[in-house]
C-alpha positions in Angstrom: 37.8 -23.1 -1.1 34.2 -23.2 -2.2 33.4 -21.5 -5.5 32.0 -18.0 -4.9 29.1 -16.9 -7.0 27.5 -13.5 -7.1 24.0 -13.1 -5.7 21.1 -11.7 -7.7 19.0 -9.6 -5.3 15.6 -8.1 -6.3 13.9 -6.7 -3.3 15.0 -5.2 0.0 18.6 -6.3 -0.5 19.0 -4.1 -3.5 21.0 -0.9 -2.9 18.7 1.6 -1.2 16.5 -1.3 -0.1 15.6 -1.7 3.5 18.0 -4.6 4.2 20.9 -3.6 2.1 22.6 -1.4 4.7 22.5 -4.0 7.4 23.4 -7.0 5.3 25.6 -5.9 2.4 26.9 -2.3 2.7 30.6 -2.3 2.6 31.0 -6.0 1.7 30.6 -5.8 -2.0 33.2 -5.5 -4.7 30.8 -4.8 -7.6 27.0 -4.2 -8.2 25.2 -4.2 -11.5 21.5 -3.6 -12.2 20.2 -6.3 -14.5 16.9 -7.3 -16.1 16.1 -11.0 -16.0 13.3 -12.9 -18.0 11.4 -15.9 -16.9 10.3 -14.8 -13.4 7.3 -13.2 -11.8 7.5 -10.9 -8.8 4.8 -10.8 -6.1 4.0 -8.2 -3.4 4.0 -9.9 0.0 3.6 -6.5 1.8 7.0 -5.6 3.2 9.0 -7.5 0.7 8.6 -9.4 -2.6 8.4 -13.0 -3.5 9.9 -14.2 -6.7 8.8 -17.3 -8.6 9.4 -18.7 -12.1 7.1 -17.2 -14.5 6.8 -15.3 -17.8 7.7 -11.8 -16.7 10.9 -9.7 -16.6 12.3 -8.5 -13.3 14.9 -5.9 -12.3 17.5 -7.0 -9.9 21.0 -6.2 -8.8 23.9 -8.6 -9.4 26.0 -8.3 -6.2 29.6 -9.5 -6.0 30.5 -10.1 -2.4 34.1 -9.4 -1.2 36.0 -12.7 -1.3 37.1 -12.4 2.4 33.5 -11.7 3.6 31.7 -14.2 1.3 30.9 -17.0 3.7 29.9 -14.5 6.4 27.6 -12.6 4.2 26.0 -15.7 2.5 25.2 -16.9 6.1 23.6 -13.5 6.8 21.5 -13.7 3.6 20.5 -17.3 4.2 19.2 -16.4 7.7 17.4 -13.4 6.4 15.7 -15.4 3.6 14.8 -18.3 5.9 16.9 -20.7 4.0 19.0 -23.7 5.2 20.5 -26.6 3.2 19.5 -28.9 6.0 15.7 -28.1 5.9 13.3 -29.5 3.4 10.8 -26.6 3.8 12.3 -23.2 3.6 10.7 -19.8 3.3 12.9 -19.1 0.2 15.0 -21.6 -1.7 18.5 -20.6 -2.8 19.1 -21.7 -6.4 22.1 -21.3 -8.7 20.8 -19.7 -11.9 22.5 -19.2 -15.2 21.6 -16.1 -17.2 23.0 -13.7 -19.8 24.1 -10.1 -19.0 25.0 -8.6 -22.4 27.5 -10.9 -24.0 28.4 -12.6 -20.7 26.9 -15.8 -19.2 26.7 -15.5 -15.5 25.9 -18.0 -12.7 24.5 -16.4 -9.6 22.7 -17.4 -6.5 19.1 -16.1 -6.1 16.4 -16.7 -3.6 13.0 -17.9 -4.9 9.9 -18.3 -2.7 9.7 -22.0 -1.9 6.7 -23.9 -3.3 5.1 -24.1 0.1 5.5 -20.3 0.6 4.0 -19.6 -2.8 1.1 -22.0 -2.1 0.3 -20.1 1.1 0.7 -16.8 -0.6 -1.7 -17.7 -3.4 -4.3 -19.0 -0.9 -4.3 -15.6 0.9 -4.3 -13.7 -2.4 -1.2 -11.9 -3.6 -0.6 -9.2 -6.2 1.8 -9.4 -9.1 4.4 -6.6 -9.3 3.7 -5.8 -12.9 6.9 -3.7 -13.4 9.1 -6.4 -11.9 11.0 -3.7 -10.1 10.5 -3.8 -6.4 12.2 -0.5 -5.6 10.2 1.4 -8.1 7.0 -0.4 -7.0 7.7 0.3 -3.3 8.4 4.0 -4.0 4.8 4.3 -5.1 3.6 3.5 -1.6 5.7 5.5 0.8 5.3 4.6 4.5 3.4 7.3 6.4 3.9 7.5 10.1 1.2 9.2 12.2 0.9 9.8 15.9 
């Protein structure tokens, strides 16, 4: 069996985020809110991009149920536009090591690929200064009109 790592999610896959219910609800064994240094979050409109940087971001460390791990990782890879076989992905999935309190944790996380970030910077993209997508998104509620 392949080693199963938790996944650090930071945008729409966080609990209460727009993709959490369809992708992860009912398939996790534990979830912890964490702060992580060394990254910068960007507003891509409907979802964030994450890149290495000098800011702190807020995310959720998700432990996927062992019996649903492969299924859910495939779902996340499709959502994030990631494939091990492609050389140009929308997001790249990396294994990152970070500290949570006294523990050292290895977790998957999806970073915007270099080509994605290059296109985003060409079009102009805003930094999410707080590093917390859910708090940032709550400032701009969607308003539907007829």
